[in-house]
N, C-alpha and C positions, 0 to 999 in steps of 0.2 A: 036840735038843742043848741042854744047859743053858748059858746065857750068864752067869749070875751065881751066885756062891757066897753062900749065905745069911749067911756069916760075914764078908763083905767090909765094911770100915769105910766110912763116908761119905767120908772124905778120899781113900780109894783110888778110889772111884767118881768123885769130882771130878777127881782127877789123871788118870784114864783119859779122861775126857770132854775135858779141855783138851788132852791130848796128841793125841787124835784130831782135834780142831778145828785145832790147829796144823799137823798133817800135811796136812789138807785145804787150809789157807791156803797152805802151801808149794807144793803141787801147782798151785793156781790161779795163784800168782805165776809159777811156772816155765812154765806154759802160755802166759803172756803174754810172758816174757822170754827163754826158751830159743830158740836158733836152730832154725828149722823148727817151732816151736810156734805158738801163736796169734797172734804178732805180734812185731815187732822194736821194742824201746823206742828212741825217738829221743833223742838228747842234747837237753838243754834248750837252746833256741835263742834268741838275742836277736831279738825280733820288732819291731824298729824299723828304718825305712828307712836304708839306707846302712851296715848292719852289715857289718864285714869278714868275708870268707869264709876259713875255715881248711881247707876241703876242696878237692880238685883239681877242675879243670874237667871237663866231661863228656867221656867217652872218644871220642865221635863228634859231628860237627856235627849239627844238627837241620834238615834241608832242608825237611821237610814241616810245615806248621802250619795251624791253623784256630782261629778263636774259637768257644768252646762256647756261651756265653750271649749273649743279644741285645745286651747292653751292651758286650761284648768284654772283660769283666773277668776271664774265665777263658780262658786260651789253652792249647791242647794242641799240642805239637810232638813229632815222632818221627823215628826213622831205623830202617832195617831191616838186619840182618845175615843174609844168606842162608847164609853159611858156617856160622854157629852156629845158624841158624834161630831167631833171637831178635829181638825188637823192643824198642827203647829208647824210652821215653816220658818227656817232661818236661812237667809242669804248672806254669804260672805263674798265680798267683792274686793279684789286687790286694789283697784283704783275706781272710786265711785264716779269720778268726773262730775258731770252736771246732773246725774241721776240715772235711773235704770227702769226697765219695764219687765215684769214677769207676768206671763199669761198661761191659760190652759184652754185647749180646744180639742175637738174630736180628731182632727187629722193634722194639726200643726199649722193651720192656715192663719194668716194675719188679720183676716176680716171676720166680723161677727164673733169676737173673742172676748172672754172674760179676762180682765187685767187688774193688776195692782201696780201703781206707779209711784216712784220717788222722783221728784223733779225740783229743780232750783229756779226760782223766779229771778235770780240775780242778787237777791238780798236774803232769801230765806228758803229752806228746804220744806217741801210739803209731801205728804203721803196720803194716797187716796185710792178707793175702789173705783175702777173705770171700765170702759168697754170700747171696742172698736166697731164701727159700722161696716157696711158692705164695701166701702171705699177705703177702709183702713184709717179713717179719721177717729180720733180718740175723744171721748167725752167722759166727764165724771158721772158716776152712777148716783141717782138720788137716794138709793138704798145702800148705805155703806156697811158692807158685811165683812170686810177685812179689819181686824182690830190690831192696831200697832201696840206691841208690848215692849219693845226695846230697840234703840238705835244708838250705836256707838262706834267709835273708831278704836280698834285694837291694833296690836303690833302686826298681826297677819292680815289686816285689811278692815274694811267697813262691814259691820254686822247689822243686819236688820231682822228682827224677830216679830212675827205676827201670827195670827190664827184666823181660821174661818170655818164655819160649819160645813159638813158634807153637802147638805141641801139648804138653800136659803129661800126657796120659793120665789126667787127673783128670776124672771125669764131670761135676763141678760147674764146670769151667773152660771158657771159650769157646774154640773152635777158630778161630784166626786164619788165614784163608785168603783167596784172591782174591775180590773182590766187596765189596759195601757192608757196612760195620761200623756198627751203631747204637751210638753212644757215649752213655752216660747220665752226667750229672753232678748233684751235689747239694751243698747247703751245710748244715753243722751250726752252729746258733746257740746251742746249750746244751751244757755239758760232759756227757760220758757216763761215769759210773763204770764201767759194763760195756757192751761193744758190743752185747750181747744186748738191751739196752733200745731199740735203734734199729729203727724200722719206716720203710721208705722212703716210705710214704704220708703220713708225718707231717712231712716236710721239703720244702723247695723243690727241685724237680728239673726237669731239661730233657733234651732229646735232640738230638744232632747226628749227621749221617751223613758218613762219610769212606771213602776207599779207603786202607786201611792198607798193603797190599802194593803197591809201585810198582816199575817197571823200574829196574834198578840201573845202567843205562848213563849215562855223563856226557853232558850236553846238548852238541850240536855248536855251533860258532861260526857266527855269521851271516856271509854274504858281504860283502865290502868295499863293494859297491855297493847294499846293501840300503836300501830306503826304507820308510817307515812311513805308515800311514793309520789314523786313529782313528775308530771308529764308536761315538759316545758319546751318552748321553741329554743333551738340551739344557737343563741346569739345571732338572731336574724337581723340583717340590715333592712329596715322597713322601706319598701319602695316609695319613691316620691310621687305617688299617684293617690287619687282619692280613695279608691276601694281595692283592697287586696285580701284574698283568702289564702292563708299560708298553711300547708300541710306538712306534717312531720310524723314519721313512723317510730314508735317506741316499742322496744321488746321488754317483756316481763322476764324476771329471772327464770332460768330453766328449772323444770320440775317444781315450780311454785305450787304449794298445796292450796287447797280451797280456803279462802278467807271471806270475810264479809266486809264490804265497804259500809261504814257507818256514818261517814261525813265527808264532804269535800268542800274546798274553798278555792277561790282564785288566788293566783300569785302574779301580781302585776309589777313589771319593772318600774322602778321609781322614775317619775317624769313622763311616763307613757300612759298615765291613767286616763287622759282625755283622748287617746288614739286607739287603745285596745277596746274594741266595741263589744265583741262577744267571743266566747271560746267554747268548743265542744270536744269531748273525748269519745271516740267510737271504738268498740271492740270489733276486730275482724272476725270473719266467719271461721268457726272451728274446722270446717271442711278444707280450708286453704292452709296447707301445711307450712308454707313459708311466704312471707311478704318482703320484697326487697326494701332496703333502707331508702328513704326519700326525705328530702327537705327542700321544698320549693312551692311554687304557686299551685293551688288546687285546680286551677284552670289550665295549667300547662298541658298541651296536647301530647307532650313527650313523657308525662308522668306514667309510672307503671300501672297497667290495667288492673292489677290486683288490689289497688287502693279502693276500687269500687266495691270490693267485697267487705269493706269496713264500714258498716252502716248501723250496727247495734249500739244505741246510745248508752254510755255509762255515766256521763256527767255533762252538764251544760251550765254556762254562766253568761249573763249579759250585764252590761254596765248598770250599776246600781243594785245588783242582786247581792244578797247576803250569803253566808255559808249555808250549805244544804245539809240537813240532818235527816237520817232515816228514823222511823219510829223505833222506840226502845226494844221491841220484840221482833225486828226484821232488819235484814241487811242485804245488800246486793252482792251476789257471788262474784268473786274474781279468783282466777287460778283454779287448779284441780282438774280432774277429768272432764272432758266435754267442753272445755273453754279454750280460747285462743291465747297464744303468747304475744300476740301483736295488737297494739293499740294505734289508732290514728288520731293525732291532735290536729284540730283545725282552729286557727286564730283569724278573726276578722279584724283587719286594721282599717279604721276610718280616718283618713288623713286629708281633710278638705283644704288645709293650708299648704299641702304638698311639701311638708317638711322632709328634707333629705338627710341621709347620713345617720339617722336615729337608729340605735341598736336596741334589740328587744329579746328578752328571754321569758316572756310571760307564759303562763299556763295554768294548770289546775293541780292542786295537791290533794291526793286521795288519802283518806285515813281509814285503815282497815284493821281488823282484829282476827286472830286465829281462834278466839273463843266464839264459836258460831252461835248465833242467836236462834231463837225458836223457828223462825220462818225465813226462807229465802224470799227476797223481793223480786219482782219481775216487771217487765215493761211490755205493754201490749199496744198494738196499733189499732185505732178505731178510725172510721171515716170511709173515704173512697179509695178504691184501688187506683194506682197510677196508670190510667188507660185513657186513650183519646176518645172512647165512647162517651165519656162525661165531658161536656163542653159548655162554654159560656158564650152566648152570642155577642157580637160587637155592639158598641154604643149603648151599653146597659149601665144605668145608674146603680141598680141593685138587682142582682140575679142570685138565686139561692140554689145550692146543691146540697143534698143530704146523703150520708152514708149510714148503714145500719149494722149493728151487731145484734142479730135476731135472737128470738127466744129459743129457736131450735139449736142454735150454736151454743148459747150459754147453758142450755139444758144438757147438751152433749159434753161440754168441756169443763164446766166449773164443778168444784166439789160441793157437797151437800150444804155446807155452811157459807158457801159463796166466797167472794174475795173482798178485800177492803182497798179502795183507791184512796191514796193519800197525797198524790201530786200528779201534775200533768204538764205536758209541753204541747201547746197548740202550734200548728204549722200550716201555712199556705205559702204561695209565691207572691209576686208583686201585685196581683189584682185582688188579693184577699183584703177584706175590710172588717170582717167579724167572724168569730167562731163560737159555737155553743154546743156543748154535749149535755144531754139530759138523760136521766134514768126513767124508764117506763116500766111499770109493773101492772099486769092485768089490764093493759090498754089505757092506763091513766098515768100521766106524768107525776113522778114522785118528788124529784128534786133536780136542781141544776148541778151537774158535776163540776163544770167549769165554763165560764163565759167571758168573752172579751168583745164588747161592742165596738171598740175602737182599735182593733187589732192592726198591727203593722208587721209586715214581713221583715222589717229592719230591726225588730226587737223581739227576739224569741228566747225565752228562758224557761226553765222548769219552775212551776209555780206550786207551792205547797197549799193544799186545800185547808181552809180554816176549820172544816169539819170533814172527817173521812166518810166515804160513801160505801155502803155495803151493797154489792151486786150479787143477787142470788140466781141459782139456776132457773131459767125461764124468763128472766128479766130481759129487757131490750135497752140498748144504748144507741141513741141517735145523735150523730154529729152533723151539725148544719153550718155551712159556711156561706158568707155573703161576699159577692164579688162585684167589682166595679170595672167596667171595660169602656168607659166613655171616651178614652183616648186611643181606642183600638178600632181599626177598620176591618179586621178579620177575626173570625171566631178563635177563642182561646181553648185549646183542648187540654185534657189531662195528660201529665207526663212528667219527666224528670227535669226538663230544661227550665231555666229561670223564667222564660216567657210562656211556658206551659203552666198548668196549675195543679195544685194539690189541695186536699181538704183532709187533714189528719189531726188526731189528738193522740199523742203517745202518753198513755196513762201508766203511772207507777203504782204498783199494788202489791199485796201479799195476801195469802201464801202464793208462791209461784206455781203456775200450772203449765201444761203443755200448750195452752192456747196463747199464741203470740201475735196472731193477726186476725182481726174480726172486722172485715170490710166488705163492701158490696160495689157493684156497678150495675147499670140498667141492663136488662136482657137484650142482647144484640139483635135478636129477631124483631123485637118491637121497635128498635131504633131503625132498622131497615124499612119498616112500615112507615116511619116518619119521613124518611128520605123519599120514598115512593109517593106518599101523599103530597108532599111539598112540590114535587115535580108535576104531578097531575093538576094540582091547584093552580099552578102558574102556566099550565098548558105545555109542559115539556114531557113528551112521551118518548124520550130517548131510552135506548136500551143500555143497561149497565151490564156489559159483557165481560166476563172474567173478574178476577179479584180486583176491587178498587179500595184504595186506602181510605179509612174512615175520616182521617184529617182532610183528605181531598173532597170527600163527600160533603163534609161540613162547609168547606170553603165554597162549594157550588150552590149552597142554599141561598135564596133571595131573602135576606133577613129584614122582613117587615114585622110590624106588631103581631100579625097573625102567626107567623112562623115562631116568634118568640113565645107566644102564649101556648102554642101546641107543644113545643119542646118542654116548656115548664110543666105542663099537664102530664106529659109522658113521664118525665122524671119523678113525678109525685104519685103516679098511679100504676105504672107498668111493673111487672114482676122484675125481680133483681136476681143476679147471680151472687151467691154468698161465698165469700172466701173465709172459711172457718179453718184456719191453718195452724198446724202444730209448729213447734220450734224447729222442726226439721224441714219446714216449708211445704210439708205435705198436708193435704186436706184430711180432716177427720173423716171417718167412714160415713157414707150416706150420700144421698142425692141432694146437691146444693143448688141445682138449677131451678129457675122459675119460682123463686121464693116470693110469696106475696109481701107487698109493702105493709108494714104494721099500721093498723088504724089506731090513732092515738087521740085521747081527749086532753086538750091543752088546758092546764090550770095554773101555769106558772108565769103568766105574762102580766101580772098585776104590778103597778109601780112599786119599786123597792123603798122609796123614800117619800111617802105621802107628806104633804105640807103641814098637816095637822096630826099630832099623835105619832110622830115618826118613830120607827123602831130601828134597832141596829140591823145591819145587813144579815146577821145570822139569827135574828130574833131572840137574842139573849144578851143580858148586860155584860159588857166586857170592860176591862180596865186598861188604861194606857200603859204602855211598856215603860218599865222603870229599870 
């Protein structure tokens, strides 16, 4: 095809060139400014404190909030509308500079991430839905799913309010669902003529973990006779290191009668909101008559050994969590016969800026009543026993381990009407990536008790279920954990050490029963057959003479694809040893060896948010919190 006529004059060619150039410029400008295009132009805003607002107030209150950066200069607040399946988010930034980035991803990575960006071209601020590629380069998303509702400067900083659906059907957008959301934030210090010039690796960024989707029920009121007890750190000087776990022993009043804890909440020292990462309160074992006073690092080798007897969870809080309320007809017992007078407080300080000299008295405030409720609440451990016979091979992207609370155990230990689970605390160590507990009845999955597909060991809190789960005698509870060991060269065994692994769900339920631990591990005889088979497969006919540590046996396995597949098959089919334990740590009567692995029909793996005809996560219309 001929593009030019030989007789065209120079001025004609010049005119055509500039016409084409102008057309391209119009398209580029439209892509930035047209609704649904590359971004919405913000009006020029007065960026000085105290500027009056000409915009309406947010349509919803913002009951959930968390500081994003270690200094607390960037605050994220949000609310959820289940009726519209939308989430409203508000960012408050002390100093907006040249803009900021907010993103959501599965693990907190900067690549392949859903983003919303505020940036300054040098003359104008822009707001837009964007994403990062595998190299961290940022591009505007052709499908703009973040709707800007408000942008203004107030006395306490720059406020940005926007909303987005849970599911957008855009493959580049993050699916907001139950479980941990890794929130990325970043600051722009230089103007950006074009957003394509931005690479996330070139700016200051950080990550924070939150539970975006929360129950929509209004918090109940405390009883009139409620009293409070604070379990707080005793004016600790926070060490100038990134990670510290601080332990403190608190004594309850002598001869304290039985009460019911009906609510607890965090008490954070002002100014330390961005450093106090999470807090837990444990009750010591009633069998230990006295626990020496202690205030110091939980990892100190010189700490009293009796601190290890304080493992019964009473309360847990993590950054961004709200006050925790018990159901109106149940409370957690504290005091009275059969309880301990000693509590262990554990505070996790996350201090990446290595701030020194900061003092802290953070902790948890327990609210309790002497007017006992109808039911005692209890805490039960589900999942895997802490034993090295359950191991994860090295170099695994995803390896699954499951622990069972079998029908024989629930039939033995639960009352006729069963129990009601209303909250749970998922737990793994550093290799954990996901945790899921499902209820199985008559061989068929009934419902998910709790699931976190993006679980992080750095964010563990008690999570209130949006719908209580009734567990009947004969039901099965299966807790399945996903592990990643791509960065490890040796097998990871089960155990208490941070580099060992656990797979646990501490479920909160009522009425309280004698069943406190319902967990399994693979039958050790079958595991020994695995070690023998691997030796013979690789031509090793060595004699294993005398007792050999299981951890050592795992370390001697040649971990190729075949060995991984065989171990996975073993864990899913071999009989298990059932730990159906009473609160006294003794087994219920009966033979719990060589229990068969439950055969289950899976029916709960359908997409939660189909792109057409989407339903709320609970399958019922819910209203936003007001």
